C-alpha positions as CSV (number, residue, x, y, z in Angstrom):
1,X,-109.1,-34.0,42.8
2,X,-112.4,-34.5,43.4
3,X,-113.4,-36.9,46.4
4,X,-116.3,-38.0,47.9
5,X,-118.3,-37.4,44.8
6,X,-122.0,-38.9,44.6
7,X,-123.0,-37.7,41.3
8,X,-121.7,-36.2,38.3
9,X,-123.5,-34.4,35.4
10,X,-122.0,-33.5,32.0
11,X,-123.6,-30.9,29.8
12,X,-121.9,-30.1,26.1
13,X,-118.6,-28.7,27.2
14,X,-118.7,-28.4,31.3
15,X,-119.2,-30.8,34.3
16,X,-121.3,-30.0,37.6
17,X,-120.4,-32.9,40.4
18,X,-122.6,-33.3,43.4
19,X,-120.6,-34.1,46.5
20,X,-121.3,-35.9,49.5
21,X,-122.2,-32.9,51.6
22,X,-124.5,-31.8,49.1
23,X,-122.4,-28.7,47.7
24,X,-121.5,-28.7,44.0
25,X,-118.3,-28.2,41.9
26,X,-118.3,-27.0,38.7
27,X,-115.8,-26.8,35.9
28,X,-115.5,-26.3,31.8
29,X,-117.1,-23.9,29.6
30,X,-118.7,-21.0,31.2
31,X,-121.0,-20.8,28.4
32,X,-122.7,-24.4,29.4
33,X,-122.9,-24.3,33.1
34,X,-118.9,-24.6,34.1
35,X,-119.3,-21.8,35.8
36,X,-121.8,-21.6,39.1
37,X,-120.5,-18.6,41.1
38,X,-123.4,-16.8,40.6
39,X,-125.7,-19.5,42.3
40,X,-123.0,-21.4,44.3
41,X,-124.4,-19.8,48.1
42,X,-127.9,-21.6,46.9
43,X,-126.5,-24.9,45.9
44,X,-126.2,-26.4,49.8
45,X,-128.3,-29.9,50.4
46,X,-128.3,-30.7,47.2
47,X,-129.5,-33.9,46.1
48,X,-129.2,-34.3,42.5
49,X,-128.0,-32.5,39.9
50,X,-129.6,-32.7,35.8
51,X,-127.6,-31.3,32.5
52,X,-129.3,-30.1,29.4
53,X,-127.3,-29.0,26.4
54,X,-125.7,-26.0,27.7
55,X,-127.1,-25.2,31.6
56,X,-128.0,-27.3,34.9
57,X,-130.1,-27.7,37.0
58,X,-130.1,-29.0,40.5
59,X,-132.4,-30.6,43.1
60,X,-132.4,-29.3,46.9
61,X,-133.3,-31.1,50.0
62,X,-135.5,-28.3,50.6
63,X,-137.6,-29.2,47.6
64,X,-136.6,-25.9,46.1
65,X,-134.5,-25.9,41.9
66,X,-131.4,-23.9,41.5
67,X,-130.5,-23.3,38.1
68,X,-127.5,-22.1,36.1
69,X,-125.9,-22.0,32.5
70,X,-127.6,-20.6,29.0
71,X,-131.0,-19.1,29.9
72,X,-131.8,-20.9,26.1
73,X,-131.4,-23.9,27.7
74,X,-132.7,-23.9,30.6
75,X,-130.5,-22.0,32.7
76,X,-133.0,-19.4,33.7
77,X,-136.0,-20.9,36.0
78,X,-137.3,-17.6,37.1
79,X,-140.1,-18.1,35.6
80,X,-141.2,-20.9,36.9
81,X,-139.2,-20.2,39.9
82,X,-142.6,-19.8,42.2
83,X,-143.9,-23.9,41.1
84,X,-140.4,-24.8,41.8
85,X,-141.5,-26.4,45.5
86,X,-142.0,-29.7,46.8
87,X,-139.7,-31.3,43.7
88,X,-138.6,-34.5,44.0
89,X,-136.5,-35.2,40.8
90,X,-135.4,-33.6,37.7
91,X,-134.9,-34.9,34.0
92,X,-133.5,-32.9,30.9
93,X,-133.3,-33.0,27.4
94,X,-131.1,-30.6,24.9
95,X,-132.7,-27.7,26.0
96,X,-135.1,-28.0,28.5
97,X,-135.5,-29.6,32.3
98,X,-138.4,-31.1,33.8
99,X,-139.1,-31.4,37.7
100,X,-141.4,-33.7,39.4
101,X,-143.2,-32.8,42.2
102,X,-144.3,-34.7,45.1
103,X,-147.9,-34.2,44.7
104,X,-147.4,-35.3,41.2
105,X,-147.8,-32.5,39.2
106,X,-144.6,-32.0,36.2
107,X,-143.5,-28.5,35.8
108,X,-140.9,-27.7,32.5
109,X,-139.0,-24.8,31.5
110,X,-136.3,-23.8,28.9
Protein backbone atom coordinates (compact mmCIF):
# COMPACT_ATOMS: atom_id res chain seq x y z
CA UNK A 1 0.00 0.00 0.00
CA UNK A 2 1.29 3.42 -0.97
CA UNK A 3 0.68 6.38 1.31
CA UNK A 4 1.52 10.07 1.03
CA UNK A 5 1.42 9.99 -2.78
CA UNK A 6 1.34 13.42 -4.40
CA UNK A 7 1.50 12.41 -8.08
CA UNK A 8 1.07 9.28 -10.18
CA UNK A 9 1.97 8.69 -13.83
CA UNK A 10 1.47 5.69 -16.09
CA UNK A 11 3.39 4.45 -19.08
CA UNK A 12 1.84 1.76 -21.30
CA UNK A 13 2.30 -0.92 -18.62
CA UNK A 14 4.05 0.61 -15.58
CA UNK A 15 3.46 3.24 -12.93
CA UNK A 16 5.57 5.81 -11.09
CA UNK A 17 4.38 7.50 -7.94
CA UNK A 18 5.94 10.59 -6.40
CA UNK A 19 5.70 10.56 -2.62
CA UNK A 20 5.32 13.65 -0.42
CA UNK A 21 8.96 13.30 0.68
CA UNK A 22 10.20 13.51 -2.93
CA UNK A 23 10.98 9.82 -3.41
CA UNK A 24 9.66 7.78 -6.33
CA UNK A 25 8.11 4.32 -6.27
CA UNK A 26 7.74 2.35 -9.51
CA UNK A 27 6.06 -0.91 -10.42
CA UNK A 28 4.85 -2.82 -13.46
CA UNK A 29 6.58 -3.93 -16.65
CA UNK A 30 10.34 -3.41 -16.37
CA UNK A 31 10.51 -2.80 -20.13
CA UNK A 32 8.16 0.15 -19.71
CA UNK A 33 9.90 1.85 -16.80
CA UNK A 34 8.48 -0.25 -13.98
CA UNK A 35 11.97 -0.80 -12.55
CA UNK A 36 13.78 2.39 -11.51
CA UNK A 37 16.47 0.61 -9.46
CA UNK A 38 19.26 1.76 -11.80
CA UNK A 39 18.50 5.42 -10.99
CA UNK A 40 16.83 5.09 -7.57
CA UNK A 41 19.71 6.80 -5.73
CA UNK A 42 19.22 9.87 -7.97
CA UNK A 43 15.46 10.04 -7.37
CA UNK A 44 15.60 12.36 -4.37
CA UNK A 45 13.72 15.63 -4.17
CA UNK A 46 11.47 14.77 -7.11
CA UNK A 47 8.88 17.43 -7.89
CA UNK A 48 7.27 15.88 -10.97
CA UNK A 49 7.27 12.70 -13.05
CA UNK A 50 6.19 12.47 -16.70
CA UNK A 51 5.58 9.28 -18.65
CA UNK A 52 5.96 8.35 -22.29
CA UNK A 53 4.71 5.03 -23.64
CA UNK A 54 7.66 3.04 -22.22
CA UNK A 55 9.76 5.43 -20.09
CA UNK A 56 9.65 7.99 -17.30
CA UNK A 57 11.39 11.31 -16.61
CA UNK A 58 11.61 12.94 -13.19
CA UNK A 59 12.23 16.61 -12.46
CA UNK A 60 14.20 17.26 -9.27
CA UNK A 61 14.08 20.27 -6.94
CA UNK A 62 17.60 21.02 -8.14
CA UNK A 63 16.27 21.54 -11.68
CA UNK A 64 17.95 18.40 -13.01
CA UNK A 65 16.21 15.52 -14.77
CA UNK A 66 16.51 11.75 -14.26
CA UNK A 67 15.20 9.30 -16.88
CA UNK A 68 14.67 5.54 -16.99
CA UNK A 69 12.91 2.96 -19.11
CA UNK A 70 13.10 2.20 -22.83
CA UNK A 71 15.74 4.39 -24.51
CA UNK A 72 13.69 4.44 -27.71
CA UNK A 73 10.87 6.16 -25.85
CA UNK A 74 12.93 8.79 -24.02
CA UNK A 75 14.32 6.66 -21.20
CA UNK A 76 17.88 7.73 -22.02
CA UNK A 77 18.54 11.48 -21.83
CA UNK A 78 22.35 11.32 -21.93
CA UNK A 79 22.53 13.09 -25.30
CA UNK A 80 20.97 16.24 -23.76
CA UNK A 81 21.87 15.77 -20.08
CA UNK A 82 24.20 18.79 -20.01
CA UNK A 83 21.26 20.98 -21.12
CA UNK A 84 18.88 19.61 -18.49
CA UNK A 85 19.51 22.21 -15.80
CA UNK A 86 17.05 24.74 -14.44
CA UNK A 87 14.14 22.53 -15.50
CA UNK A 88 10.74 23.64 -14.19
CA UNK A 89 8.36 21.25 -15.93
CA UNK A 90 8.29 18.10 -18.05
CA UNK A 91 5.84 17.01 -20.72
CA UNK A 92 5.74 13.73 -22.63
CA UNK A 93 4.41 12.34 -25.86
CA UNK A 94 4.25 8.63 -26.70
CA UNK A 95 7.94 8.47 -27.61
CA UNK A 96 9.65 11.62 -26.32
CA UNK A 97 9.93 14.21 -23.57
CA UNK A 98 10.34 17.97 -23.47
CA UNK A 99 11.66 20.00 -20.55
CA UNK A 100 10.70 23.63 -19.92
CA UNK A 101 13.64 25.51 -18.44
CA UNK A 102 13.69 28.52 -16.15
CA UNK A 103 15.13 30.64 -18.99
CA UNK A 104 12.15 29.82 -21.25
CA UNK A 105 14.09 27.41 -23.45
CA UNK A 106 12.91 23.90 -24.27
CA UNK A 107 14.98 20.71 -24.42
CA UNK A 108 13.59 17.59 -26.04
CA UNK A 109 14.80 14.01 -26.35
CA UNK A 110 13.50 10.61 -27.35
